[in-house]
VEXKOLFI-429774 format. One record per residue: residue number from 1; residue in one letter; chain; x negated, y negated, z negated of N, C-alpha, C, O in turn. Coordinates in Angstrom, 1 decimal. Atoms other than C-alpha are relative to their C-alpha. Layout:
BEGIN
<r drenkol="NUM" bati="a" torlum="A" n_east="X" n_north="Y" n_up="Z" ca_east="X" ca_north="Y" ca_up="Z" c_east="X" c_north="Y" c_up="Z" o_east="X" o_north="Y" o_up="Z"/>
...
END
This chain:
BEGIN
<r drenkol="1" bati="m" torlum="A" n_east="-1.0" n_north="0.0" n_up="-0.7" ca_east="-135.2" ca_north="-29.4" ca_up="-51.4" c_east="-0.1" c_north="-1.1" c_up="1.4" o_east="-0.9" o_north="-2.0" o_up="1.3"/>
<r drenkol="2" bati="k" torlum="A" n_east="0.0" n_north="0.7" n_up="-1.4" ca_east="-134.6" ca_north="-31.0" ca_up="-47.6" c_east="0.6" c_north="-1.1" c_up="0.1" o_east="1.8" o_north="-0.7" o_up="0.3"/>
<r drenkol="3" bati="f" torlum="A" n_east="-0.8" n_north="1.2" n_up="-0.3" ca_east="-133.3" ca_north="-34.4" ca_up="-47.2" c_east="0.3" c_north="-0.4" c_up="1.5" o_east="-0.6" o_north="-0.2" o_up="2.4"/>
<r drenkol="4" bati="y" torlum="A" n_east="-0.5" n_north="0.7" n_up="-1.5" ca_east="-131.3" ca_north="-36.1" ca_up="-44.0" c_east="0.5" c_north="-1.3" c_up="-0.4" o_east="1.0" o_north="-1.6" o_up="-1.4"/>
<r drenkol="5" bati="y" torlum="A" n_east="-0.5" n_north="1.3" n_up="0.5" ca_east="-130.7" ca_north="-39.5" ca_up="-43.8" c_east="0.9" c_north="-0.4" c_up="1.6" o_east="0.8" o_north="0.0" o_up="2.7"/>
<r drenkol="6" bati="t" torlum="A" n_east="-0.8" n_north="0.5" n_up="-1.3" ca_east="-128.2" ca_north="-41.3" ca_up="-41.6" c_east="-0.2" c_north="-1.9" c_up="-0.5" o_east="-0.1" o_north="-2.4" o_up="-1.6"/>
<r drenkol="7" bati="y" torlum="A" n_east="0.6" n_north="1.5" n_up="-0.1" ca_east="-129.4" ca_north="-45.2" ca_up="-41.0" c_east="0.2" c_north="-1.0" c_up="0.8" o_east="0.4" o_north="-0.6" o_up="2.0"/>
<r drenkol="8" bati="i" torlum="A" n_east="-0.7" n_north="1.2" n_up="-1.0" ca_east="-128.6" ca_north="-48.5" ca_up="-39.4" c_east="-1.5" c_north="-1.0" c_up="-0.1" o_east="-2.3" o_north="-1.3" o_up="-1.0"/>
<r drenkol="9" bati="l" torlum="A" n_east="1.2" n_north="0.9" n_up="-0.3" ca_east="-131.3" ca_north="-50.5" ca_up="-37.8" c_east="0.7" c_north="-1.5" c_up="0.5" o_east="1.6" o_north="-1.5" o_up="1.3"/>
<r drenkol="10" bati="l" torlum="A" n_east="-0.3" n_north="1.3" n_up="-0.7" ca_east="-130.8" ca_north="-54.3" ca_up="-37.0" c_east="-1.2" c_north="-0.3" c_up="0.9" o_east="-2.4" o_north="-0.4" o_up="0.5"/>
<r drenkol="11" bati="c" torlum="A" n_east="0.9" n_north="0.2" n_up="-1.2" ca_east="-132.2" ca_north="-54.9" ca_up="-33.4" c_east="-0.3" c_north="-1.4" c_up="0.1" o_east="0.5" o_north="-2.3" o_up="-0.4"/>
<r drenkol="12" bati="s" torlum="A" n_east="0.3" n_north="1.5" n_up="-0.5" ca_east="-133.9" ca_north="-58.1" ca_up="-32.0" c_east="1.1" c_north="-0.7" c_up="0.5" o_east="1.3" o_north="-1.9" o_up="0.2"/>
<r drenkol="13" bati="d" torlum="A" n_east="-1.1" n_north="0.6" n_up="-0.6" ca_east="-130.9" ca_north="-58.7" ca_up="-30.2" c_east="1.3" c_north="-0.2" c_up="-1.0" o_east="2.4" o_north="-0.7" o_up="-0.5"/>
<r drenkol="14" bati="k" torlum="A" n_east="-0.7" n_north="0.2" n_up="1.1" ca_east="-128.9" ca_north="-58.6" ca_up="-33.4" c_east="1.2" c_north="0.9" c_up="0.1" o_east="2.2" o_north="0.6" o_up="-0.5"/>
<r drenkol="15" bati="s" torlum="A" n_east="-0.7" n_north="-0.9" n_up="-0.2" ca_east="-127.2" ca_north="-55.5" ca_up="-32.4" c_east="-0.4" c_north="1.1" c_up="-1.1" o_east="-1.5" o_north="1.0" o_up="-1.7"/>
<r drenkol="16" bati="y" torlum="A" n_east="0.6" n_north="-0.8" n_up="1.1" ca_east="-127.1" ca_north="-52.4" ca_up="-34.6" c_east="-0.4" c_north="1.2" c_up="0.9" o_east="0.0" o_north="1.2" o_up="2.0"/>
<r drenkol="17" bati="y" torlum="A" n_east="0.2" n_north="-1.2" n_up="-0.4" ca_east="-128.5" ca_north="-49.0" ca_up="-33.9" c_east="0.3" c_north="1.1" c_up="-1.3" o_east="-0.2" o_north="0.8" o_up="-2.4"/>
<r drenkol="18" bati="t" torlum="A" n_east="-0.2" n_north="-0.8" n_up="0.9" ca_east="-127.3" ca_north="-46.1" ca_up="-35.9" c_east="-0.6" c_north="1.4" c_up="0.5" o_east="-0.6" o_north="1.9" o_up="1.6"/>
<r drenkol="19" bati="g" torlum="A" n_east="0.5" n_north="-1.4" n_up="-0.7" ca_east="-129.1" ca_north="-42.8" ca_up="-36.1" c_east="0.0" c_north="0.9" c_up="-1.4" o_east="0.6" o_north="0.6" o_up="-2.4"/>
<r drenkol="20" bati="m" torlum="A" n_east="-0.2" n_north="-1.0" n_up="0.9" ca_east="-129.6" ca_north="-39.6" ca_up="-38.2" c_east="-1.5" c_north="0.6" c_up="0.0" o_east="-1.9" o_north="0.8" o_up="1.1"/>
<r drenkol="21" bati="t" torlum="A" n_east="1.8" n_north="-0.7" n_up="-0.2" ca_east="-133.5" ca_north="-38.0" ca_up="-38.9" c_east="0.0" c_north="0.9" c_up="-1.5" o_east="0.9" o_north="1.0" o_up="-2.4"/>
<r drenkol="22" bati="n" torlum="A" n_east="0.1" n_north="-0.8" n_up="1.3" ca_east="-134.7" ca_north="-35.7" ca_up="-41.5" c_east="-1.7" c_north="-0.6" c_up="-0.6" o_east="-2.4" o_north="0.1" o_up="-1.3"/>
<r drenkol="23" bati="d" torlum="A" n_east="0.9" n_north="0.7" n_up="0.4" ca_east="-137.7" ca_north="-38.1" ca_up="-42.0" c_east="-0.1" c_north="-1.6" c_up="0.5" o_east="-0.5" o_north="-2.1" o_up="1.5"/>
<r drenkol="24" bati="l" torlum="A" n_east="-0.7" n_north="1.5" n_up="-0.5" ca_east="-136.6" ca_north="-41.7" ca_up="-42.1" c_east="-1.4" c_north="-0.8" c_up="0.1" o_east="-1.2" o_north="-1.7" o_up="1.0"/>
<r drenkol="25" bati="e" torlum="A" n_east="1.1" n_north="0.7" n_up="-0.2" ca_east="-140.4" ca_north="-43.2" ca_up="-42.4" c_east="-0.5" c_north="0.4" c_up="1.2" o_east="-1.1" o_north="-0.5" o_up="1.8"/>
<r drenkol="26" bati="r" torlum="A" n_east="0.6" n_north="-0.4" n_up="-1.4" ca_east="-141.5" ca_north="-41.3" ca_up="-39.3" c_east="0.8" c_north="-0.3" c_up="1.0" o_east="0.3" o_north="-0.4" o_up="2.1"/>
<r drenkol="27" bati="r" torlum="A" n_east="-0.7" n_north="0.4" n_up="-0.8" ca_east="-138.5" ca_north="-42.3" ca_up="-37.5" c_east="0.1" c_north="-1.6" c_up="0.2" o_east="0.3" o_north="-2.1" o_up="1.3"/>
<r drenkol="28" bati="l" torlum="A" n_east="0.3" n_north="1.4" n_up="0.1" ca_east="-138.9" ca_north="-45.9" ca_up="-38.4" c_east="-1.2" c_north="-0.5" c_up="0.8" o_east="-1.2" o_north="-1.6" o_up="1.5"/>
<r drenkol="29" bati="t" torlum="A" n_east="1.1" n_north="0.3" n_up="-0.6" ca_east="-142.4" ca_north="-45.8" ca_up="-37.2" c_east="0.4" c_north="0.1" c_up="1.4" o_east="0.1" o_north="-0.8" o_up="2.2"/>
<r drenkol="30" bati="e" torlum="A" n_east="-0.2" n_north="-0.3" n_up="-1.6" ca_east="-141.2" ca_north="-44.3" ca_up="-33.7" c_east="0.7" c_north="-1.1" c_up="0.7" o_east="0.4" o_north="-1.6" o_up="1.8"/>
<r drenkol="31" bati="h" torlum="A" n_east="-0.9" n_north="1.1" n_up="-0.3" ca_east="-138.7" ca_north="-46.9" ca_up="-33.5" c_east="-0.6" c_north="-1.2" c_up="0.6" o_east="-0.6" o_north="-1.6" o_up="1.8"/>
<r drenkol="32" bati="q" torlum="A" n_east="0.9" n_north="1.1" n_up="-0.4" ca_east="-141.1" ca_north="-49.7" ca_up="-33.9" c_east="-1.1" c_north="-0.1" c_up="0.9" o_east="-1.6" o_north="-1.2" o_up="1.4"/>
<r drenkol="33" bati="a" torlum="A" n_east="1.1" n_north="-0.1" n_up="-0.9" ca_east="-143.8" ca_north="-48.1" ca_up="-31.8" c_east="0.6" c_north="-0.1" c_up="1.5" o_east="-0.2" o_north="-0.3" o_up="2.4"/>
<r drenkol="34" bati="g" torlum="A" n_east="-0.6" n_north="-0.3" n_up="-1.1" ca_east="-141.3" ca_north="-47.7" ca_up="-28.9" c_east="-0.5" c_north="1.6" c_up="0.8" o_east="-0.9" o_north="1.7" o_up="1.9"/>
<r drenkol="35" bati="k" torlum="A" n_east="0.9" n_north="-1.1" n_up="-0.6" ca_east="-142.4" ca_north="-44.0" ca_up="-28.4" c_east="1.1" c_north="0.5" c_up="0.9" o_east="0.7" o_north="1.3" o_up="1.8"/>
<r drenkol="36" bati="k" torlum="A" n_east="-0.7" n_north="-0.4" n_up="-1.5" ca_east="-139.5" ca_north="-43.3" ca_up="-26.0" c_east="0.7" c_north="-1.1" c_up="0.4" o_east="1.3" o_north="-1.9" o_up="-0.3"/>
<r drenkol="37" bati="r" torlum="A" n_east="-0.3" n_north="1.3" n_up="-0.8" ca_east="-138.8" ca_north="-45.7" ca_up="-23.3" c_east="1.4" c_north="0.1" c_up="0.0" o_east="2.0" o_north="-1.0" o_up="0.0"/>
<r drenkol="38" bati="d" torlum="A" n_east="-1.3" n_north="0.0" n_up="-0.2" ca_east="-135.1" ca_north="-44.3" ca_up="-23.0" c_east="0.9" c_north="-0.3" c_up="-0.9" o_east="2.1" o_north="-0.3" o_up="-0.8"/>
<r drenkol="39" bati="c" torlum="A" n_east="-0.9" n_north="0.3" n_up="1.3" ca_east="-134.2" ca_north="-45.3" ca_up="-26.6" c_east="0.9" c_north="-1.3" c_up="-0.1" o_east="0.6" o_north="-2.3" o_up="0.5"/>
<r drenkol="40" bati="y" torlum="A" n_east="-0.7" n_north="1.5" n_up="0.1" ca_east="-131.7" ca_north="-48.0" ca_up="-27.3" c_east="-1.0" c_north="-1.0" c_up="-0.4" o_east="-1.3" o_north="-1.9" o_up="0.4"/>
<r drenkol="41" bati="t" torlum="A" n_east="0.7" n_north="0.7" n_up="1.2" ca_east="-134.0" ca_north="-49.5" ca_up="-29.9" c_east="-1.4" c_north="-0.5" c_up="1.2" o_east="-2.2" o_north="-1.3" o_up="0.7"/>
<r drenkol="42" bati="f" torlum="A" n_east="1.4" n_north="0.1" n_up="-0.6" ca_east="-137.1" ca_north="-49.6" ca_up="-26.9" c_east="-0.1" c_north="-1.3" c_up="0.3" o_east="-1.1" o_north="-1.9" o_up="-0.1"/>
<r drenkol="43" bati="k" torlum="A" n_east="-0.2" n_north="1.5" n_up="-0.2" ca_east="-136.0" ca_north="-53.2" ca_up="-25.6" c_east="0.4" c_north="-0.9" c_up="-1.1" o_east="0.4" o_north="-2.1" o_up="-1.0"/>
<r drenkol="44" bati="r" torlum="A" n_east="-0.5" n_north="0.8" n_up="1.2" ca_east="-134.7" ca_north="-54.4" ca_up="-28.7" c_east="-0.8" c_north="0.1" c_up="-1.2" o_east="-0.3" o_north="-0.1" o_up="-2.3"/>
<r drenkol="45" bati="r" torlum="A" n_east="1.1" n_north="0.3" n_up="0.8" ca_east="-137.8" ca_north="-54.3" ca_up="-30.8" c_east="-0.5" c_north="-1.1" c_up="-0.3" o_east="-0.8" o_north="-1.8" o_up="0.7"/>
<r drenkol="46" bati="p" torlum="A" n_east="0.4" n_north="-0.9" n_up="1.3" ca_east="-138.8" ca_north="-55.2" ca_up="-33.6" c_east="1.7" c_north="0.4" c_up="-0.6" o_east="2.8" o_north="0.0" o_up="-0.2"/>
<r drenkol="47" bati="v" torlum="A" n_east="-1.3" n_north="-0.7" n_up="0.2" ca_east="-136.0" ca_north="-53.4" ca_up="-35.2" c_east="-0.1" c_north="0.0" c_up="-1.9" o_east="-1.2" o_north="0.1" o_up="-2.3"/>
<r drenkol="48" bati="e" torlum="A" n_east="-0.2" n_north="0.1" n_up="1.5" ca_east="-135.1" ca_north="-53.6" ca_up="-39.4" c_east="0.9" c_north="0.9" c_up="-0.2" o_east="1.9" o_north="1.0" o_up="0.5"/>
<r drenkol="49" bati="l" torlum="A" n_east="-0.8" n_north="-1.4" n_up="1.0" ca_east="-133.8" ca_north="-50.7" ca_up="-41.7" c_east="0.9" c_north="-1.3" c_up="-0.8" o_east="0.5" o_north="-2.2" o_up="-1.5"/>
<r drenkol="50" bati="k" torlum="A" n_east="-1.1" n_north="0.8" n_up="0.4" ca_east="-130.6" ca_north="-52.5" ca_up="-42.8" c_east="0.5" c_north="0.9" c_up="-1.1" o_east="0.4" o_north="0.4" o_up="-2.2"/>
<r drenkol="51" bati="w" torlum="A" n_east="-0.7" n_north="-0.9" n_up="0.8" ca_east="-129.0" ca_north="-49.4" ca_up="-44.6" c_east="-0.4" c_north="1.5" c_up="0.4" o_east="-0.8" o_north="1.8" o_up="1.4"/>
<r drenkol="52" bati="f" torlum="A" n_east="0.4" n_north="-1.3" n_up="-0.2" ca_east="-129.4" ca_north="-45.7" ca_up="-45.2" c_east="0.9" c_north="0.7" c_up="-0.9" o_east="1.5" o_north="0.1" o_up="-1.7"/>
<r drenkol="53" bati="v" torlum="A" n_east="-0.6" n_north="-0.7" n_up="1.4" ca_east="-127.8" ca_north="-42.9" ca_up="-47.3" c_east="-0.7" c_north="1.4" c_up="0.3" o_east="-0.9" o_north="1.9" o_up="1.4"/>
<r drenkol="54" bati="q" torlum="A" n_east="0.9" n_north="-1.3" n_up="0.3" ca_east="-129.6" ca_north="-39.7" ca_up="-48.2" c_east="1.1" c_north="1.1" c_up="-0.3" o_east="2.0" o_north="0.9" o_up="-1.1"/>
<r drenkol="55" bati="c" torlum="A" n_east="-0.7" n_north="-1.1" n_up="0.1" ca_east="-128.1" ca_north="-36.5" ca_up="-47.8" c_east="-0.7" c_north="1.5" c_up="0.1" o_east="-1.8" o_north="1.6" o_up="0.6"/>
<r drenkol="56" bati="t" torlum="A" n_east="0.7" n_north="-1.4" n_up="0.4" ca_east="-128.7" ca_north="-32.6" ca_up="-48.6" c_east="0.5" c_north="0.7" c_up="1.0" o_east="0.0" o_north="1.8" o_up="1.1"/>
<r drenkol="57" bati="n" torlum="A" n_east="-0.5" n_north="-1.2" n_up="-0.8" ca_east="-126.8" ca_north="-31.1" ca_up="-46.0" c_east="-0.1" c_north="-1.0" c_up="1.7" o_east="0.3" o_north="-2.2" o_up="1.9"/>
<r drenkol="58" bati="p" torlum="A" n_east="0.5" n_north="0.6" n_up="-1.7" ca_east="-127.8" ca_north="-32.0" ca_up="-42.0" c_east="1.5" c_north="-0.4" c_up="0.5" o_east="1.6" o_north="-1.3" o_up="1.3"/>
<r drenkol="59" bati="s" torlum="A" n_east="-0.9" n_north="0.0" n_up="-0.7" ca_east="-124.1" ca_north="-31.6" ca_up="-41.2" c_east="0.9" c_north="-1.3" c_up="-0.4" o_east="1.7" o_north="-1.9" o_up="0.3"/>
<r drenkol="60" bati="e" torlum="A" n_east="-0.4" n_north="1.0" n_up="0.4" ca_east="-123.0" ca_north="-34.3" ca_up="-43.5" c_east="-0.5" c_north="-1.4" c_up="0.5" o_east="0.1" o_north="-2.5" o_up="0.8"/>
<r drenkol="61" bati="a" torlum="A" n_east="0.8" n_north="1.3" n_up="-1.0" ca_east="-125.6" ca_north="-36.7" ca_up="-42.1" c_east="0.6" c_north="-0.2" c_up="1.1" o_east="1.1" o_north="-1.3" o_up="1.3"/>
<r drenkol="62" bati="i" torlum="A" n_east="-0.5" n_north="-0.4" n_up="-1.3" ca_east="-124.3" ca_north="-35.8" ca_up="-38.9" c_east="1.7" c_north="-0.8" c_up="0.1" o_east="2.0" o_north="-1.8" o_up="0.7"/>
<r drenkol="63" bati="k" torlum="A" n_east="-1.3" n_north="0.5" n_up="0.3" ca_east="-120.7" ca_north="-36.4" ca_up="-39.8" c_east="0.0" c_north="-1.9" c_up="-0.4" o_east="0.6" o_north="-2.7" o_up="0.2"/>
<r drenkol="64" bati="i" torlum="A" n_east="0.4" n_north="1.3" n_up="0.4" ca_east="-121.6" ca_north="-39.8" ca_up="-41.3" c_east="-0.5" c_north="-0.7" c_up="1.0" o_east="0.1" o_north="-1.8" o_up="1.2"/>
<r drenkol="65" bati="e" torlum="A" n_east="0.5" n_north="0.6" n_up="-1.2" ca_east="-123.7" ca_north="-40.8" ca_up="-38.3" c_east="1.1" c_north="-0.4" c_up="1.2" o_east="1.1" o_north="-1.6" o_up="1.7"/>
<r drenkol="66" bati="k" torlum="A" n_east="-1.1" n_north="0.0" n_up="-0.9" ca_east="-120.7" ca_north="-40.2" ca_up="-35.9" c_east="0.9" c_north="-1.0" c_up="-0.5" o_east="1.3" o_north="-1.8" o_up="0.4"/>
<r drenkol="67" bati="q" torlum="A" n_east="-0.8" n_north="0.7" n_up="0.3" ca_east="-118.5" ca_north="-42.0" ca_up="-37.9" c_east="-0.2" c_north="-1.5" c_up="-0.2" o_east="0.8" o_north="-2.3" o_up="-0.2"/>
<r drenkol="68" bati="i" torlum="A" n_east="0.4" n_north="1.0" n_up="0.0" ca_east="-120.4" ca_north="-44.9" ca_up="-38.2" c_east="-0.2" c_north="-0.7" c_up="1.2" o_east="0.0" o_north="-1.9" o_up="1.3"/>
<r drenkol="69" bati="k" torlum="A" n_east="0.2" n_north="0.4" n_up="-1.2" ca_east="-121.2" ca_north="-45.2" ca_up="-34.6" c_east="1.5" c_north="-0.7" c_up="0.6" o_east="1.4" o_north="-1.4" o_up="1.6"/>
<r drenkol="70" bati="g" torlum="A" n_east="-1.4" n_north="-0.1" n_up="-0.3" ca_east="-117.4" ca_north="-45.5" ca_up="-34.2" c_east="0.2" c_north="-1.7" c_up="-0.5" o_east="0.9" o_north="-2.5" o_up="0.2"/>
<r drenkol="71" bati="w" torlum="A" n_east="-0.6" n_north="1.2" n_up="0.4" ca_east="-117.1" ca_north="-48.7" ca_up="-36.1" c_east="-0.6" c_north="-1.3" c_up="0.6" o_east="-1.7" o_north="-1.4" o_up="1.1"/>
<r drenkol="72" bati="s" torlum="A" n_east="0.3" n_north="1.4" n_up="-0.5" ca_east="-117.2" ca_north="-52.4" ca_up="-35.1" c_east="-1.2" c_north="-0.4" c_up="-0.7" o_east="-1.4" o_north="0.1" o_up="-1.8"/>
<r drenkol="73" bati="h" torlum="A" n_east="1.2" n_north="0.8" n_up="0.5" ca_east="-120.4" ca_north="-54.6" ca_up="-35.7" c_east="0.4" c_north="-0.7" c_up="-1.5" o_east="-0.4" o_north="-0.7" o_up="-2.4"/>
<r drenkol="74" bati="r" torlum="A" n_east="-0.1" n_north="0.8" n_up="1.4" ca_east="-118.5" ca_north="-56.6" ca_up="-38.7" c_east="0.3" c_north="1.1" c_up="-0.7" o_east="0.4" o_north="0.7" o_up="-1.8"/>
<r drenkol="75" bati="k" torlum="A" n_east="-0.3" n_north="-0.8" n_up="1.0" ca_east="-117.7" ca_north="-53.3" ca_up="-40.1" c_east="-1.2" c_north="0.7" c_up="-0.6" o_east="-1.3" o_north="1.1" o_up="-1.8"/>
<r drenkol="76" bati="k" torlum="A" n_east="1.4" n_north="-0.4" n_up="0.6" ca_east="-121.3" ca_north="-52.0" ca_up="-40.3" c_east="-0.7" c_north="-1.1" c_up="-0.9" o_east="-1.4" o_north="-0.7" o_up="-1.8"/>
<r drenkol="77" bati="t" torlum="A" n_east="0.6" n_north="1.2" n_up="0.5" ca_east="-122.2" ca_north="-55.7" ca_up="-41.4" c_east="0.8" c_north="0.2" c_up="-1.7" o_east="0.2" o_north="0.0" o_up="-2.8"/>
<r drenkol="78" bati="a" torlum="A" n_east="-0.6" n_north="-0.3" n_up="1.5" ca_east="-119.6" ca_north="-55.0" ca_up="-44.3" c_east="-0.7" c_north="0.9" c_up="-0.6" o_east="-0.9" o_north="0.7" o_up="-1.8"/>
<r drenkol="79" bati="l" torlum="A" n_east="0.6" n_north="-0.8" n_up="0.9" ca_east="-121.4" ca_north="-51.9" ca_up="-45.3" c_east="-1.1" c_north="-0.6" c_up="-0.4" o_east="-1.3" o_north="-0.8" o_up="-1.6"/>
<r drenkol="80" bati="i" torlum="A" n_east="1.2" n_north="0.5" n_up="0.2" ca_east="-124.6" ca_north="-53.2" ca_up="-45.1" c_east="-0.3" c_north="-0.9" c_up="-1.2" o_east="-1.2" o_north="-0.6" o_up="-2.1"/>
<r drenkol="81" bati="e" torlum="A" n_east="-0.1" n_north="1.0" n_up="1.3" ca_east="-123.8" ca_north="-56.3" ca_up="-47.4" c_east="0.9" c_north="0.5" c_up="-1.1" o_east="1.5" o_north="-0.4" o_up="-1.8"/>
<r drenkol="82" bati="e" torlum="A" n_east="-0.8" n_north="-0.3" n_up="0.9" ca_east="-121.9" ca_north="-53.9" ca_up="-49.7" c_east="1.3" c_north="-0.7" c_up="-0.2" o_east="1.9" o_north="-0.7" o_up="-1.3"/>
<r drenkol="83" bati="n" torlum="A" n_east="-1.3" n_north="0.8" n_up="0.2" ca_east="-118.6" ca_north="-56.2" ca_up="-48.9" c_east="0.9" c_north="1.3" c_up="0.0" o_east="1.1" o_north="1.9" o_up="1.0"/>
<r drenkol="84" bati="w" torlum="A" n_east="-0.9" n_north="-1.2" n_up="-0.1" ca_east="-116.2" ca_north="-53.3" ca_up="-50.0" c_east="1.3" c_north="-0.7" c_up="0.3" o_east="2.2" o_north="0.1" o_up="0.5"/>
<r drenkol="85" bati="q" torlum="A" n_east="-1.6" n_north="0.5" n_up="-0.1" ca_east="-113.0" ca_north="-55.8" ca_up="-49.5" c_east="-0.2" c_north="-0.1" c_up="1.5" o_east="0.5" o_north="0.5" o_up="2.2"/>
<r drenkol="86" bati="d" torlum="A" n_east="0.2" n_north="0.0" n_up="-1.9" ca_east="-114.2" ca_north="-56.5" ca_up="-45.7" c_east="0.0" c_north="1.5" c_up="0.2" o_east="1.0" o_north="1.8" o_up="0.8"/>
<r drenkol="87" bati="l" torlum="A" n_east="0.1" n_north="-1.3" n_up="-0.4" ca_east="-115.0" ca_north="-52.6" ca_up="-45.5" c_east="1.3" c_north="0.3" c_up="0.4" o_east="1.5" o_north="0.7" o_up="1.5"/>
<r drenkol="88" bati="v" torlum="A" n_east="-1.4" n_north="-0.5" n_up="0.1" ca_east="-111.4" ca_north="-51.9" ca_up="-46.3" c_east="0.8" c_north="-0.4" c_up="1.1" o_east="1.4" o_north="0.3" o_up="1.9"/>
<r drenkol="89" bati="e" torlum="A" n_east="-0.9" n_north="0.5" n_up="-0.8" ca_east="-109.8" ca_north="-54.6" ca_up="-44.4" c_east="-0.4" c_north="0.3" c_up="1.6" o_east="0.5" o_north="0.1" o_up="2.5"/>
<r drenkol="90" bati="f" torlum="A" n_east="0.6" n_north="-0.3" n_up="-1.8" ca_east="-111.6" ca_north="-53.7" ca_up="-40.8" c_east="0.1" c_north="1.5" c_up="0.1" o_east="-0.2" o_north="2.1" o_up="1.2"/>
<r drenkol="91" bati="s" torlum="A" n_east="-0.2" n_north="-1.4" n_up="0.1" ca_east="-110.8" ca_north="-50.0" ca_up="-41.7" c_east="1.7" c_north="0.2" c_up="0.3" o_east="2.2" o_north="1.3" o_up="0.7"/>
<r drenkol="92" bati="k" torlum="A" n_east="-1.0" n_north="-0.2" n_up="-0.4" ca_east="-107.4" ca_north="-50.8" ca_up="-41.2" c_east="0.9" c_north="0.2" c_up="1.5" o_east="0.8" o_north="-0.7" o_up="2.3"/>
<r drenkol="93" bati="n" torlum="A" n_east="-0.6" n_north="-0.5" n_up="-1.0" ca_east="-105.2" ca_north="-49.2" ca_up="-38.7" c_east="0.5" c_north="-1.0" c_up="0.8" o_east="1.6" o_north="-1.4" o_up="0.3"/>
<r drenkol="94" bati="y" torlum="A" n_east="-0.7" n_north="0.9" n_up="-0.7" ca_east="-104.3" ca_north="-51.8" ca_up="-36.1" c_east="1.7" c_north="0.0" c_up="0.3" o_east="2.5" o_north="-0.9" o_up="0.1"/>
<r drenkol="95" bati="n" torlum="A" n_east="-1.4" n_north="-0.4" n_up="-0.5" ca_east="-101.1" ca_north="-50.1" ca_up="-34.9" c_east="0.9" c_north="-0.1" c_up="-1.3" o_east="2.1" o_north="-0.4" o_up="-1.0"/>
<r drenkol="96" bati="e" torlum="A" n_east="-0.6" n_north="0.1" n_up="1.2" ca_east="-99.9" ca_north="-50.2" ca_up="-38.6" c_east="-0.2" c_north="-1.2" c_up="-0.6" o_east="0.6" o_north="-1.3" o_up="-1.5"/>
<r drenkol="97" bati="y" torlum="A" n_east="0.5" n_north="1.2" n_up="1.2" ca_east="-101.4" ca_north="-53.5" ca_up="-40.2" c_east="0.0" c_north="-1.3" c_up="1.4" o_east="0.2" o_north="-2.5" o_up="1.1"/>
<r drenkol="98" bati="g" torlum="A" n_east="0.3" n_north="1.1" n_up="-1.2" ca_east="-101.8" ca_north="-55.4" ca_up="-36.5" c_east="-1.3" c_north="-0.4" c_up="-0.1" o_east="-1.9" o_north="-0.2" o_up="-1.1"/>
<r drenkol="99" bati="h" torlum="A" n_east="1.3" n_north="0.4" n_up="0.3" ca_east="-104.8" ca_north="-56.9" ca_up="-35.7" c_east="-0.6" c_north="-1.3" c_up="-0.9" o_east="0.2" o_north="-2.1" o_up="-1.4"/>
<r drenkol="100" bati="p" torlum="A" n_east="0.6" n_north="1.0" n_up="1.2" ca_east="-107.0" ca_north="-59.1" ca_up="-38.0" c_east="0.5" c_north="-1.4" c_up="0.8" o_east="1.2" o_north="-2.1" o_up="0.2"/>
<r drenkol="101" bati="d" torlum="A" n_east="0.0" n_north="1.1" n_up="-0.5" ca_east="-106.8" ca_north="-61.9" ca_up="-35.6" c_east="1.6" c_north="-0.7" c_up="-0.1" o_east="1.7" o_north="-1.9" o_up="-0.5"/>
<r drenkol="102" bati="s" torlum="A" n_east="-1.3" n_north="0.4" n_up="0.1" ca_east="-102.8" ca_north="-62.1" ca_up="-35.4" c_east="0.5" c_north="0.0" c_up="-1.5" o_east="1.6" o_north="-0.5" o_up="-1.6"/>
<r drenkol="103" bati="r" torlum="A" n_east="-0.3" n_north="0.1" n_up="1.2" ca_east="-102.7" ca_north="-61.7" ca_up="-39.2" c_east="-0.5" c_north="-1.2" c_up="-0.5" o_east="-0.2" o_north="-1.4" o_up="-1.7"/>
<r drenkol="104" bati="g" torlum="A" n_east="0.6" n_north="1.0" n_up="0.6" ca_east="-104.7" ca_north="-64.8" ca_up="-39.5" c_east="-1.1" c_north="0.4" c_up="-1.1" o_east="-1.6" o_north="-0.5" o_up="-1.8"/>
<r drenkol="105" bati="s" torlum="A" n_east="1.0" n_north="0.0" n_up="1.0" ca_east="-107.3" ca_north="-63.2" ca_up="-41.8" c_east="-1.4" c_north="-0.3" c_up="0.5" o_east="-2.2" o_north="-0.6" o_up="-0.3"/>
<r drenkol="106" bati="s" torlum="A" n_east="1.1" n_north="0.0" n_up="-0.6" ca_east="-110.1" ca_north="-63.4" ca_up="-39.5" c_east="-0.2" c_north="-0.6" c_up="1.1" o_east="0.5" o_north="-0.2" o_up="2.0"/>
<r drenkol="107" bati="t" torlum="A" n_east="0.1" n_north="0.6" n_up="-1.0" ca_east="-111.2" ca_north="-65.7" ca_up="-37.2" c_east="-1.4" c_north="0.3" c_up="0.9" o_east="-1.7" o_north="-0.3" o_up="2.0"/>
<r drenkol="108" bati="s" torlum="A" n_east="1.1" n_north="-0.5" n_up="-0.5" ca_east="-114.4" ca_north="-64.0" ca_up="-36.3" c_east="0.0" c_north="1.0" c_up="1.3" o_east="1.0" o_north="1.7" o_up="1.4"/>
<r drenkol="109" bati="s" torlum="A" n_east="-0.2" n_north="-1.0" n_up="-0.9" ca_east="-115.2" ca_north="-62.0" ca_up="-33.3" c_east="-1.2" c_north="0.7" c_up="0.0" o_east="-2.1" o_north="0.2" o_up="-0.6"/>
<r drenkol="110" bati="d" torlum="A" n_east="0.8" n_north="-1.0" n_up="0.1" ca_east="-117.4" ca_north="-59.1" ca_up="-32.8" c_east="-1.0" c_north="0.0" c_up="1.4" o_east="-1.9" o_north="0.8" o_up="1.5"/>
END
């Protein structure tokens, strides 16, 4: 069976990079080696694998990658840390619930 991976890297500048691959070990080696000069991680090495999920369907891996790429830094951190309460909190619709800063539930910034 073929597997596909969606992954999150922590870059040296503390930003996150989210990607998708069918060979996680090879792709991590490429990121660390700086194989592509135009890649986001090239000037942000070294990178560290912080999270990944394995899928059997490439469409599912791509869907997860696109979803995570739209997330804030703190929401990605909550996923990595398996902090499900914060993940839910950071997922709330601001139009419906208001911005977290205005609710007094969070004082940190992204």
